[in-house]
C-alpha positions in Angstrom: -30.8 -78.6 -11.0 -30.2 -81.7 -9.3 -28.4 -81.6 -6.3 -26.3 -84.4 -4.4 -24.2 -85.6 -1.8 -25.0 -82.5 0.8 -22.5 -83.6 3.6 -20.5 -81.6 5.9 -16.2 -81.5 5.3 -14.8 -83.0 8.3 -12.4 -80.4 10.2 -9.8 -80.2 12.8 -11.0 -80.1 16.3 -11.0 -76.5 17.8 -10.5 -75.2 13.8 -14.1 -73.5 13.1 -12.6 -71.1 10.6 -12.1 -74.2 7.9 -15.5 -75.2 8.7 -17.2 -75.5 5.3 -20.7 -77.0 4.3 -19.9 -78.7 0.1 -23.1 -79.3 -2.1 -22.3 -81.4 -4.9 -24.4 -79.7 -7.6 -24.8 -81.6 -11.1 -26.9 -79.7 -14.0 -30.0 -81.5 -15.1 -29.2 -81.7 -18.7 -29.3 -85.5 -19.6 -25.9 -87.2 -21.4 -25.2 -86.4 -25.0 -25.4 -89.2 -27.5 -22.4 -87.7 -29.8 -22.5 -90.5 -32.3 -26.3 -89.5 -32.8 -25.5 -86.2 -32.9 -22.7 -86.1 -35.5 -25.4 -88.0 -37.9 -28.1 -85.6 -37.3 -25.8 -82.6 -37.8 -24.7 -84.0 -41.0 -28.2 -84.8 -42.1 -28.6 -81.0 -41.5 -25.9 -79.7 -43.1 -26.4 -81.4 -46.4 -30.4 -80.4 -46.0 -28.8 -76.8 -46.1 -26.8 -77.6 -49.2 -23.3 -78.2 -48.1 -20.9 -80.2 -49.5 -19.5 -82.7 -46.6 -17.5 -84.5 -49.3 -15.0 -81.9 -49.4 -11.6 -82.1 -47.2 -12.5 -78.9 -45.0 -16.2 -80.2 -44.7 -15.7 -83.9 -43.9 -15.2 -84.0 -40.2 -17.8 -80.9 -39.6 -20.7 -82.8 -38.2 -18.1 -84.6 -35.7 -16.7 -81.0 -34.3 -20.4 -79.4 -34.4 -21.9 -82.3 -32.2 -19.0 -81.9 -29.8 -19.1 -78.1 -30.2 -22.9 -78.0 -29.2 -22.4 -80.7 -26.5 -19.8 -78.7 -24.5 -21.9 -75.5 -24.9 -25.2 -77.0 -23.2 -23.6 -79.3 -20.9 -22.9 -77.7 -17.5 -19.9 -79.0 -15.3 -20.2 -80.6 -11.9 -18.9 -78.6 -8.9 -19.0 -78.5 -5.3 -20.6 -75.4 -3.6 -18.5 -74.7 -0.8 -20.0 -72.3 1.9 -18.0 -71.0 5.5 -19.3 -69.3 8.5 -19.3 -65.8 8.7 -17.3 -65.6 12.1 -16.5 -61.9 11.2 -19.8 -60.7 10.9 -19.0 -59.2 7.7 -22.3 -57.3 6.5 -21.0 -55.3 3.4 -21.6 -56.1 -0.3 -19.9 -59.1 -1.9 -19.4 -58.6 -5.3 -17.9 -60.4 -8.4 -17.9 -58.1 -11.4 -17.3 -59.0 -15.3 -17.8 -62.9 -15.0 -17.5 -64.2 -18.3 -20.8 -65.4 -20.0 -21.7 -67.6 -22.6 -25.3 -69.3 -23.4 -27.2 -70.1 -26.1 -30.6 -68.7 -27.2 -33.0 -71.4 -27.0 -35.1 -69.9 -29.8 -32.2 -69.9 -32.6 -29.6 -72.1 -30.9 -27.5 -69.4 -31.2 -25.1 -68.1 -28.4 -25.4 -64.9 -26.6 -22.2 -63.6 -24.9 -21.4 -61.2 -22.5 -20.7 -60.8 -18.5 -22.3 -61.2 -15.3 -22.4 -59.3 -12.2 -23.1 -61.3 -8.9 -23.2 -59.8 -5.4 -24.9 -60.4 -2.3 -25.1 -59.2 1.5 -24.1 -61.8 3.5 -25.9 -63.4 6.8 -24.6 -66.3 8.2 -22.5 -67.7 5.6 -20.4 -66.6 2.9 -19.3 -68.2 -0.2 -16.2 -69.3 -1.9 -15.7 -66.4 -4.5 -15.0 -68.6 -7.1 -18.5 -70.3 -6.7 -20.5 -67.4 -8.0 -18.8 -67.7 -11.2 -19.8 -71.8 -11.4 -23.2 -70.8 -10.3 -23.6 -68.4 -13.6 -21.7 -71.4 -15.9 -24.2 -73.9 -14.2 -27.5 -72.1 -15.4 -25.9 -70.6 -18.8 -25.2 -74.2 -19.9 -28.3 -74.9 -22.1 -31.1 -73.4 -24.1 -31.7 -69.9 -22.3 -33.1 -66.5 -22.4 -31.5 -63.9 -20.8 -34.3 -62.6 -18.3 -35.0 -66.2 -17.0 -31.1 -66.9 -16.5 -30.8 -63.6 -14.4 -33.6 -64.7 -12.1 -32.5 -68.4 -11.9 -28.9 -67.3 -10.6 -30.4 -64.9 -8.1 -32.9 -67.1 -6.7 -30.7 -70.1 -6.6 -28.3 -68.2 -4.6 -30.9 -66.9 -2.3 -32.1 -70.2 -1.6 -28.6 -71.8 -0.8 -27.1 -69.0 1.1 -30.3 -67.4 2.9 -28.3 -63.9 2.9 -29.7 -60.6 3.2 -30.1 -60.3 -0.5 -28.8 -61.2 -3.8 -28.2 -58.8 -6.8 -27.6 -60.4 -10.7 -26.7 -58.0 -13.6 -26.4 -59.7 -17.0 -25.0 -57.8 -20.0 -24.9 -59.8 -23.5 -24.6 -59.3 -27.0 -27.2 -62.0 -28.7 -26.0 -63.3 -31.8 -29.6 -64.0 -33.4 -30.0 -60.2 -33.2 -26.9 -59.1 -34.3 -25.9 -62.0 -37.0 -29.5 -62.5 -38.7 -32.9 -60.4 -38.6 -32.2 -57.0 -37.5 -28.6 -57.2 -37.5 -28.3 -54.7 -34.8 -24.4 -55.0 -34.4 -23.3 -54.3 -30.9 -26.5 -54.1 -29.4 -26.0 -55.4 -25.6 -29.3 -56.4 -23.4 -29.2 -55.7 -19.8 -31.3 -57.3 -17.2 -31.3 -57.6 -13.6 -32.5 -59.6 -10.6 -32.6 -58.3 -6.9 -33.7 -60.1 -4.0 -34.2 -59.0 -0.2 -32.5 -55.7 1.0 -30.8 -55.0 -2.3 -34.7 -54.9 -3.7 -36.1 -53.7 -1.2 -33.6 -50.8 0.1 -33.1 -47.9 -2.1 -29.9 -47.0 -0.8 -28.7 -50.8 -1.1 -30.0 -51.2 -4.5 -28.6 -47.9 -5.6 -25.2 -49.0 -4.3 -25.3 -52.4 -6.1 -26.6 -51.2 -9.6 -23.6 -48.2 -9.4 -21.0 -50.9 -8.6 -22.0 -52.9 -11.6 -21.9 -50.2 -14.1 -25.7 -50.8 -14.7 -26.7 -47.1 -14.2 -24.3 -45.8 -16.5 
């Protein structure tokens, strides 16, 4: 991912509680060329034997190109952190963050939830940013194992916490709609760093709270 504009936000004198350190985060996916994608989608659909002259299919290549561009392009955001002035040292956990990504092997979606937590050190994170980080790495051709580790490693680098934990549960349409057609099957992956990986009690607490041990 490309990071830019790493600048502190000015704060009022004496108000350290408002201090934030925003980092402008931009995905490394190139801009979509929608007209070219629309023409390619039309050729692709015709090659599969579909009739694009019917009223229902006439605009499908444009809609298809726009849909894939939306699924594959992450939104920019500002990562905002704050001083941990209260010395909070317990787990911060956001559960059931909706996740949608694209299997890089078949370009079919996998859909589910991510549970993301960390043990704070010197800084804490705006809670909505956990969902933003999940979205950042989910947009683009992915495999679930890599996605899980990317989220954990990136948060570990940016926050320098005592530990990070990520659990993803997802249904892969490439497995439920085609091939083995294992309807209802869900895949679970996890990535842990620091104390959440090394300390058995912290590890057990995180996995229990996410429901991964059920």
